[in-house]
C-alpha positions as CSV (number, residue, x, y, z in Angstrom):
1,M,0.0,0.0,0.0
2,I,2.8,2.4,0.9
3,K,4.8,1.5,-2.1
4,N,1.8,2.1,-4.4
5,K,1.3,5.6,-2.8
6,Y,4.9,6.6,-3.5
7,L,4.6,5.3,-7.1
8,V,1.5,7.3,-7.7
9,V,3.2,10.4,-6.2
10,Y,6.3,9.9,-8.3
11,R,4.2,9.6,-11.5
12,K,2.7,12.9,-10.6
13,F,6.2,14.4,-10.3
14,L,7.1,13.0,-13.7
15,H,3.9,14.4,-15.3
16,T,4.4,17.8,-13.9
17,S,8.1,18.0,-14.9
18,F,7.5,16.9,-18.5
19,A,4.6,19.3,-18.8
20,S,6.8,22.1,-17.6
21,E,9.6,21.2,-19.9
22,L,7.4,21.0,-23.0
23,E,6.3,24.6,-22.5
24,Y,9.7,25.6,-23.9
25,K,10.3,23.3,-26.8
26,T,13.2,25.3,-28.1
27,N,15.1,24.5,-24.9
28,I,14.9,20.7,-25.8
29,I,16.6,21.3,-29.1
30,I,19.3,23.4,-27.5
31,D,19.9,20.9,-24.7
32,T,20.1,18.1,-27.3
33,I,22.8,19.9,-29.3
34,T,24.6,20.8,-26.1
35,S,24.7,17.2,-24.9
36,I,26.0,15.9,-28.2
37,L,28.7,18.6,-28.4
38,S,29.7,18.0,-24.8
39,L,30.2,14.3,-25.4
40,V,32.1,14.9,-28.6
41,G,34.3,17.4,-26.9
42,S,35.0,15.0,-24.0
43,I,36.0,12.2,-26.4
44,F,38.2,14.6,-28.3
45,L,39.9,15.8,-25.1
46,L,40.4,12.1,-24.1
47,S,41.9,11.3,-27.4
48,I,44.5,14.1,-27.0
49,F,45.9,12.4,-23.9
50,F,46.4,9.2,-25.9
51,Q,47.9,11.0,-28.9
52,N,51.5,10.2,-28.0
53,T,51.0,7.0,-26.1
54,G,49.3,3.7,-26.6
55,S,48.0,3.5,-23.0
56,I,47.6,5.5,-19.8
57,G,47.6,3.7,-16.5
58,G,47.4,0.4,-18.4
59,W,44.2,1.5,-20.3
60,K,44.0,1.8,-24.0
61,F,41.9,4.6,-25.7
62,E,39.2,2.1,-26.6
63,Q,39.0,0.9,-23.0
64,A,39.0,4.4,-21.6
65,L,36.0,5.2,-23.7
66,I,34.1,2.9,-21.3
67,I,34.9,5.2,-18.4
68,Q,33.7,8.1,-20.5
69,G,30.4,6.3,-21.2
70,I,29.8,5.5,-17.6
71,Y,30.7,9.1,-16.6
72,T,28.2,10.4,-19.3
73,I,25.4,8.2,-17.8
74,L,26.2,9.4,-14.3
75,N,26.4,13.0,-15.4
76,G,23.0,12.6,-17.1
77,I,21.5,11.2,-13.9
78,T,23.0,14.1,-12.0
79,N,21.5,16.6,-14.4
80,T,18.1,14.8,-14.5
81,W,17.5,14.3,-10.7
82,F,20.3,15.6,-8.4
83,N,20.9,19.0,-9.8
84,P,17.2,20.2,-10.1
85,N,16.2,18.8,-6.7
86,L,19.1,19.0,-4.2
87,R,19.9,22.6,-5.0
88,E,16.4,23.4,-4.0
89,I,17.1,22.5,-0.4
90,V,18.9,25.8,0.0
91,T,15.7,27.6,-1.3
92,H,13.5,25.6,1.1
93,V,15.6,26.4,4.1
94,R,16.1,30.1,3.2
95,E,12.4,30.8,2.4
96,G,11.0,28.5,5.1
97,T,9.2,26.3,2.6
98,L,10.8,23.3,4.1
99,D,8.0,23.5,6.7
100,F,5.5,22.5,4.0
101,V,7.7,19.6,2.9
102,L,7.9,18.3,6.4
103,L,4.2,18.5,6.8
104,K,3.4,16.4,3.8
105,P,2.3,12.8,4.4
106,I,5.3,11.4,2.6
107,D,8.9,11.0,3.5
108,S,10.7,14.4,3.3
109,Q,13.9,12.9,1.7
110,F,11.8,11.3,-1.0
111,F,10.1,14.5,-1.8
112,I,13.2,16.7,-1.8
113,S,15.2,14.1,-3.9
114,L,12.6,13.3,-6.6
115,N,10.2,16.3,-6.7
116,K,11.6,17.6,-10.0
117,I,13.3,16.1,-13.0
118,N,15.1,17.7,-15.9
119,P,14.1,15.6,-19.0
120,S,16.9,16.9,-21.1
121,G,19.3,14.9,-18.9
122,F,17.8,11.7,-20.3
123,L,19.6,12.4,-23.6
124,E,23.0,12.2,-21.8
125,I,22.0,8.9,-20.3
126,I,21.0,7.6,-23.8
127,L,24.3,8.9,-25.3
128,G,26.2,7.2,-22.5
129,V,24.4,3.9,-23.0
130,G,25.0,4.1,-26.8
131,L,28.7,4.8,-26.2
132,L,28.9,1.7,-23.9
133,F,27.3,-0.5,-26.6
134,Y,29.9,0.9,-29.1
135,C,32.7,0.1,-26.6
136,I,31.4,-3.5,-26.2
137,K,31.7,-3.9,-30.0
138,I,35.2,-2.3,-30.5
139,N,36.6,-4.0,-27.4
140,Q,35.1,-7.4,-28.5
141,I,33.6,-8.0,-25.1
142,N,31.7,-11.2,-24.6
143,V,28.1,-10.4,-23.5
144,S,26.2,-12.7,-21.2
145,L,23.4,-12.4,-18.7
146,S,25.9,-12.4,-15.7
147,F,27.8,-9.7,-17.5
148,F,24.7,-7.4,-17.7
149,I,23.7,-8.2,-14.1
150,L,27.2,-7.3,-12.8
151,C,27.3,-4.1,-14.9
152,L,23.9,-3.0,-13.6
153,I,24.8,-3.7,-10.0
154,T,28.0,-1.7,-10.1
155,I,26.4,1.2,-12.0
156,F,23.5,1.2,-9.5
157,C,26.0,1.3,-6.6
158,S,27.8,4.2,-8.4
159,I,24.5,6.1,-8.5
160,C,23.9,5.5,-4.8
161,I,27.4,6.7,-3.8
162,L,27.0,9.8,-6.1
163,Y,23.6,10.6,-4.7
164,S,24.7,10.2,-1.1
165,L,27.6,12.6,-1.7
166,W,25.3,15.2,-3.2
167,F,22.6,14.8,-0.6
168,F,25.1,14.9,2.3
169,I,26.5,18.3,1.1
170,S,23.0,19.6,0.4
171,S,21.9,18.7,3.9
172,T,24.5,20.9,5.4
173,T,22.4,23.9,4.2
174,I,20.5,23.5,7.5
175,W,23.6,25.2,9.0
176,F,25.3,26.9,6.0
177,V,22.8,28.4,3.6
178,K,25.3,28.8,0.7
179,T,26.4,25.2,-0.1
180,W,26.1,25.4,-3.9
181,N,29.8,26.2,-4.2
182,A,30.6,23.0,-2.4
183,T,28.5,20.9,-4.8
184,E,30.4,22.6,-7.7
185,V,33.7,21.6,-6.1
186,L,32.3,18.1,-5.9
187,R,31.4,18.1,-9.6
188,S,34.9,19.3,-10.4
189,F,36.4,16.4,-8.5
190,L,34.0,14.0,-10.2
191,Y,35.1,15.4,-13.6
192,I,38.3,13.5,-12.9
193,G,36.3,10.3,-13.0
194,R,36.5,10.4,-16.8
195,F,40.0,9.1,-16.5
196,P,41.3,5.7,-15.3
197,I,42.2,5.9,-11.6
198,T,45.4,4.0,-12.3
199,S,46.6,7.0,-14.4
200,F,47.2,9.0,-11.2
201,S,49.9,8.8,-8.6
202,F,49.6,6.5,-5.6
203,S,48.7,9.3,-3.2
204,L,46.0,10.6,-5.5
205,R,44.6,7.1,-5.9
206,I,44.3,6.8,-2.2
207,F,42.6,10.2,-2.0
208,F,40.1,9.4,-4.8
209,S,39.4,6.0,-3.2
210,I,38.8,7.1,0.4
211,F,37.9,10.7,0.6
212,I,36.1,11.2,-2.7
213,P,35.4,7.6,-3.9
214,I,35.8,8.3,-7.6
215,A,37.4,4.8,-8.0
216,F,34.2,3.2,-6.9
217,I,32.0,5.5,-9.0
218,T,33.5,5.0,-12.5
219,T,36.6,2.8,-12.5
220,I,35.1,-0.4,-10.9
221,P,32.0,-0.5,-13.3
222,S,34.5,0.0,-16.2
223,E,36.6,-2.9,-15.0
224,V,33.4,-5.0,-14.9
225,F,32.8,-4.2,-18.6
226,L,36.3,-5.2,-19.5
227,G,36.1,-8.4,-17.5
228,L,38.9,-7.2,-15.2
229,N,36.7,-7.1,-12.1
230,Q,37.7,-8.8,-8.9
231,L,34.9,-10.1,-6.7
232,W,36.2,-8.4,-3.6
233,K,36.1,-5.0,-5.4
234,I,32.5,-5.5,-6.3
235,I,31.6,-6.6,-2.8
236,L,33.5,-3.6,-1.4
237,Q,31.6,-1.2,-3.7
238,I,28.2,-2.7,-2.6
239,V,29.2,-2.3,1.0
240,I,30.4,1.3,0.5
241,S,27.3,2.3,-1.4
242,C,25.1,0.9,1.5
243,V,27.2,2.7,4.1
244,F,26.9,6.0,2.1
245,L,23.2,5.7,1.7
246,F,22.7,4.8,5.4
247,T,25.0,7.7,6.5
248,S,23.3,10.3,4.3
249,R,19.9,9.2,5.6
250,R,21.0,9.4,9.2
251,F,22.7,12.8,8.6
252,W,19.5,14.2,7.1
253,L,17.4,13.2,10.1
254,F,20.1,14.6,12.4
255,A,20.2,17.9,10.4
256,L,16.4,18.3,10.7
257,K,16.8,18.5,14.5
258,F,18.6,21.8,14.0
259,Y,16.1,23.2,11.5
260,S,14.3,26.3,12.8
261,S,10.8,26.4,11.4
262,A,9.8,29.5,9.6
263,S,6.8,29.7,11.9
264,S,8.8,29.4,15.0
């Protein structure tokens, strides 16, 4: 019964978002062109790094394209859900409209995280998926049911980790109203995720595995695509994603204790 209620509510969210987006049809065309040019530019930039070398960090250009594909999917998900929703937490806190969110008969984190979508981000997801299928062909990857299941599991875990990072930073707006700069810094770090983690120095690999887990967001799913995955890495990614989700949830509930209602 509860699940059905949330599904009905989310369908309403989708309908409202699509209706709002279709009011400005020209924006759809512009966003489409922008997404395509952005992907082409990213691939061109990646090719420059491989211009004078056959591999970087043990990855060939054709293999590195897999990381680019996964990064494009994750960036599309960020632009579709995280960006239009989590940045609104600042507005809710500053204007006191978080009161109305907390009074609604649904979970506040669910509402804040999924209230809006940016449909133009779907194109990035489609482009990323298309690039991955192209990579499967040029890398001559053997496709099987277990292959797809592992790929979906690791990509889903990457989405969970990425969401938790965004939500954690956005939740701090309860104390610090201007947190958008922090999310932009996070996006800058995640931009590094387009490159193999093994291409960095040992110290940076440690940093991007522990403090900002880029290795678990893009590199591990890419290794699964190439059949280079090790079971312990996949299990570790699943554990880390669960820890991040649990921690972000507990932190949100903790932060709400310090929220001063607009009516108080």
